[in-house]
Residue, then its C-alpha position, 0 to 999 in steps of 0.5 A: m892207560h885206562s883207569p883201573i876198573p874193579g871186577s870183571m864185566h862180560i862185554a858183548i859187541n855187535a860188530q856186524l858191520i865188519s864185512s867180507e864183501p869187496s864194496y863200499r861196506q869195507a869203508g871207515v866203519h868196517t875198519y873201526s869195528r875190526q881194529l877196535v875188536t882186534a885191539l880189545g882182544e890184544l889188551a885181554q891177551a896181555g892181561a891189561t883188562p879183566h873183562r871178557f868179550t863176546v863179539f857177534v860177527h857174520t864173517p867167518d874169516l875174522r881173526a881176533p885172539g883174546v875175544e870170543l867170536r859168535v859167528t852168525s849167518p852170512v845173510l846178515e851182509r844184507p842190510p834189511v836182514r841185519i837190521l831185523w836181526e839186531q832188533a829182534v834176535l840180538p836181545g835174546a842172544l845177549r840174555a842167553a850169553g849172560a852179558d853185562l853190557v852191549h856195545g853197538l859199534v856203528n850208530v845203533l843199539p838193540l833197543a830191546a836189549p835187557i842190559p845197558g848199552v854203549v853206542t859209537v856214533h860216527d857221524l850225523s851226515f844223514l842230518r847234515l847232508p840229507g839230500h846226499f842219502p837215499p831216502l829210506k837209508r836216511l830215515y832208517l839212520s835218523a830213527l834208529c840212531r836217535a833211538s839208540v842214543l836216547r837209550a844208551a847208558h853212554i855214547i862214544a863220538v869219534s870226533r868233536q864234530t860228531a859230539s857237537d852234532l849230538v848236542h845240537f840235533w838231539r839235545v844230548s847232554p855232553a856228560r853222556v858223550s866221550m870223544i874217542p878218535n879212531g887210530v891208525d894201524s902200524r902197517f900204514r907206514p912209508a915205503s922206499a922210493q924203489e918199493a913205490a916205483a915197483f908198485r906203480a909199475a905193477k899197477g900200470l900207474p904213472e910216475r906222478y899221480w894224485l890219489y883220492l881213496g874212499t867211497l864214490e858218493p856225493r858227499k865226498n865232493l868228487t865232482l868239484l875235485l874233477e872240475a878243479f883238476a881240469r882247470w889246473r891242467r889247462q894252465a899247468p906247465p908242460a912238466d906237470q901235464g903227465v900228472q894223473l888223478v886216481l879216484a880209487g874206491a868202491q861205488g856208494w850211492y848216486y856215484q854215476a854223476i862222478y863218471a859223468r862229470a869226468h867224461d864231460l870235462g874230457l878227462h878220460e885219459a887223465v883220470r883213472f877209476p881203479g875201483y875197490v881197493a883190497d885192504e892189503e893193498l891200501p898202504d901201497w896206494y898211499r905210499a906211491a902217490e905224489a899227493f893225497l886229495y880229500p875234498s869231502r864236504f863232511e866227515g865224522f872222522g877223515l880216516p883216509v887222511l890219517e892213513a895217507m899221512a901215516c904212509g908219508a903222502p902229502v895231504l891236501c884236504s877240505n877244511a870240513a870240521g871232521v877232516r880238519e880235526v884229523a889233519g890238524e896243521a899237517a895238511l894243506l886245508l882248502p874250502p870244500d866249495d871253492a874250486g879256485a882254491w883247489v886249483a891254487g893248491f894243485t899248483l903249489i903241490a905240483g911245483q914245490p917239492a919242498l912243500r911236499a917234503a914239509l907236508r910229508a914230515a908234518g903228516l908223519a908226526r901227526a899220525r903218530r898221535f893216533s893208535w888203535s890201542a889208545t882207542a881201545a883203552q879209552t873204550l874200556d873206560v867208557y864201559a865202566q862209566a856206562l855201568q856206573n851211570t846205570h847203577a846210579a840211575r837205578s839207585t836214584a829210581r829207588 
């Protein structure tokens, strides 16, 4: 439980990255924003916090009992409009609302806000892998995230990887950073064999498929995954030739190379691209898969790995720091740049049902350590810390 906090605060939350658009925008930061807002509302309803929450969103269909929703214009789905609104309009809205603190859920604060701010930083991939981002997006993230971090009264990092990068790149004092991991929703849980078979039949999926689920973009390392899968198929025994690779998720940026590589490798019959997966279907895709694959070169927090483990899917993932933090010892960890290691991993997972069962059990146990209610409770502690930091700074200034 969070520490008792005297008094009541009015917390404003910028949740404009909660998206209703069926695209890559409904990825990890959307899930974090929606789940945190919901969990904070549940704490408020249960009387576990005296604080009041005002949440700024542009999606009218969001339901979050326990918080006040301020629904803005749907045009804020467009990034340039949202950025302008955050910096030019939101400060005035915070003043009018009488908020005590503002929380920017995704990397950015309103820099002219008249109140202290907390910012959640998900990753600094735009600094770690700059060539994997469109130039304008990289410049925006670098400038606005850095300015927000410097302005913030306190910073939330979703992993040790991100906290370390804040110190490394921007010399942030570790005392200003709290590491609070993401959670996993209770709807991500195993299904019966009959339920999984019914889902595969409904979607026209084979009995055996290996799943990747996430945005289709360069840092997810899907071209290496395709190369390793093609090499494995050339040497796989006949009993395993029916295994298909499913790369599910919305198109991000620079995704064309992924389709081109699958075509060049002659995998058009062995690889499927079902595209964007609706939120309500996510657990079913994990549950019905023989294994979940996540070769990402870099993550702040590998949320799909956690969701897959919670659904009982055996996981093979990269040993990149942000992914490894989530997986722990409950997955088969592989180097993201070694296709041969992935070929060997495929051979193990395909041919050893006992290994799949052991990874399934370990993943389920690992996933039970993460919850959105814990994320929300720790976030409340950060709000109190931020105000204490601000009051201390003002007292020192006097």
